[in-house]
N, C-alpha and C positions, 0 to 999 in steps of 0.2 A: 504494500500500500504506500502510495506517495503521500507523505505527511510534511512536505516542505513548502513553505510559502516564500514569496518574494515581497519584501516591503520596500516600496519606492518612496523616498523621503523628499517632500517639498520641491517639486519641479515648478513652483510658482514663477510667473513672469517677472516679479520683482527681484528674484534671485538670479535672473539671467543677465547676460551682458546688456547694458542700457537700462536695467531695472533700478529701482530705488535703493536696493541693497545687493548689488550685483556681486556674485561669486565669480572669481576669475575662471574663464573657460567652462562655465557651467553648462553651456549648450552642447559641449562636446560629449557629455555623458548620455544625451538623449538617444542617439542611435544604438548605443550599447544596451541601454535599459530597454528600449523597444525590442531589441533582439532577445534579451533575456526573458521578457514577459511573453514573447511569442514562441519560445523554443520548446514548450511542452514539458519542461522539467519541473514545473511548479503546480501543485494541487490548487493553490490559491494565490492571487496577486492582489495586493492592497496598496493604495497610495495614500500618503498623508499630505495634508494641505494646510499651510498656515492660513488662518482665517480670523483676522483681528477686528474688533470694534474700533471705531475712529478714535476713541479715547483710551486705547490700550496702554497699560503701564510700561511696556517695552519701548515705547516711543520716547521715554526719558533717556534711554541708553542708545537705541538704534534709530536711524531715520524712519519716518513714516513708511510702512511697507505692508503689503498683503492685507489691505483693508477689505473686509468682507464685501463682496459684490463688485469690487473694482477690477479693472483689467489687470492690475498688478497682482491680484490674488488668484487670478485664473491660472490654470496650467498652461505651460508653453504650448503653442499650437502644433509643434512637431512631435510632442509626446502623444503616442498612440494609446488612447484610453480604452480601445476596443478589447484588450485582454485583461483589463482591471476589473476585478470582481466587486471591490468596495473602496470607498474613499472615506478616510477618517480625518475630519477637520480638527485642528488644534489651535490653542491660543485664543479662543473665543470668549474667555472670561476676562473682563476689563482689568481686574486687579492682580492677576497671576499669569505668568508666562508658561509656556509648554514647549520646551525644546524637543522633548521626546514625544513620539507618537503614542506611547503607552500611558504615561501619567503626567499631570502638570506638576509644577514645582511645589504644590501643597500635597502631592500624593494622590490627588483625585484622578480617577480613571478617565481616559479619553475613549474607552471602549475597545481598544485594539486587542488587548489580552483576551478579553471575553469572546470577541469575534473569532480569533484564531483557535481558542480552546474549543469553542462550539463546533468547529470544523475538523477537530482532531489533529491540528497542526502542532508538531513538537519541534520542528526545525525551521529556521528562517535564514534567508540571505537578505542583508540590508544594503541598499544602494541609494545614491542621490546626493542631496545638498543639506548642509555642508559638513564635510568630514569632521571638522573640529567643533561643531555645535550640534545640530539636530541629528545627524547620522550617529555621532558618538553617543548622545543621550539615548537615542532609540535603541542602539545596539546594546549598550550597557544595561538598560532596563529590560530588554528582551532576555538577556542572559541571567541577570541577577534577580529581578522581581517577577518576571513571567516564567522563569526557569525553562527557557527554550534553548536548544542547541543553536548557537548563533554564529553566523559568519558575516563579515563585511567584505564585499568585492571591490577592492580599491580602484580598479580601472573605471568603474561605474560611479565613482564619487569624485567630488571636487571640494576643496576647503577654502575658507575665507583667508586664513593665514595672515592675520593682522601683524604677527611677528613670525620670523622664519621657524621658530620652535613650536608654533601652535599645532600644526598638523602632526608632526612627529610625536608630540606629547599626547595628542588625542589618540593616536594609534597605540601608543604604549598604555594609556589608560584603558582602552578597550581590551587589549591583550591581558592586562592585569585583572580585568573583570571576567575573564574566561571566554572572550570573543575570539574566534579564529579570524585572523586578518589575512585575506587571500590576495596575492599579487596578480592574479589573473581573474577575468570575469567569466570565462566560459568553463564552468565546472559541472 
């Protein structure tokens, strides 16, 4: 039985080149992710989507981004949603952020763990944006809180990299949490 899911993190327009909070080379992961979603190796494919109210608390730290209903919050048009079974929106509570697709910073569920468990998923591959923020948080919570066998496929991820150490530190933090970090995407 195939019990592996693909979790695609935050392919919102605002994280793409030209977006309000652009991740360098973010658009380069889209063909890789489309191929992964279509390859038939996953029992379930879920995408997370940053979806903030206009007065979201994260705007004190980050530029205005992914405002619910805005073009910046929508998925990049080249992202093929045809193979996506479910979309989990996150960051929709005004007072608390949610880097992870699983739980917000108060520990309240976004519904992803329950969704995967209901479908018998025990293993996940995590891809998307950004390696040093939402991919890291999602992968660590998948492994530690949701108790899923978790891999991150690095070629299908891009990081913000505010400092040169940010992405390597994120990779190390994921490994320390029991996440397998893969150097190739076609596994």
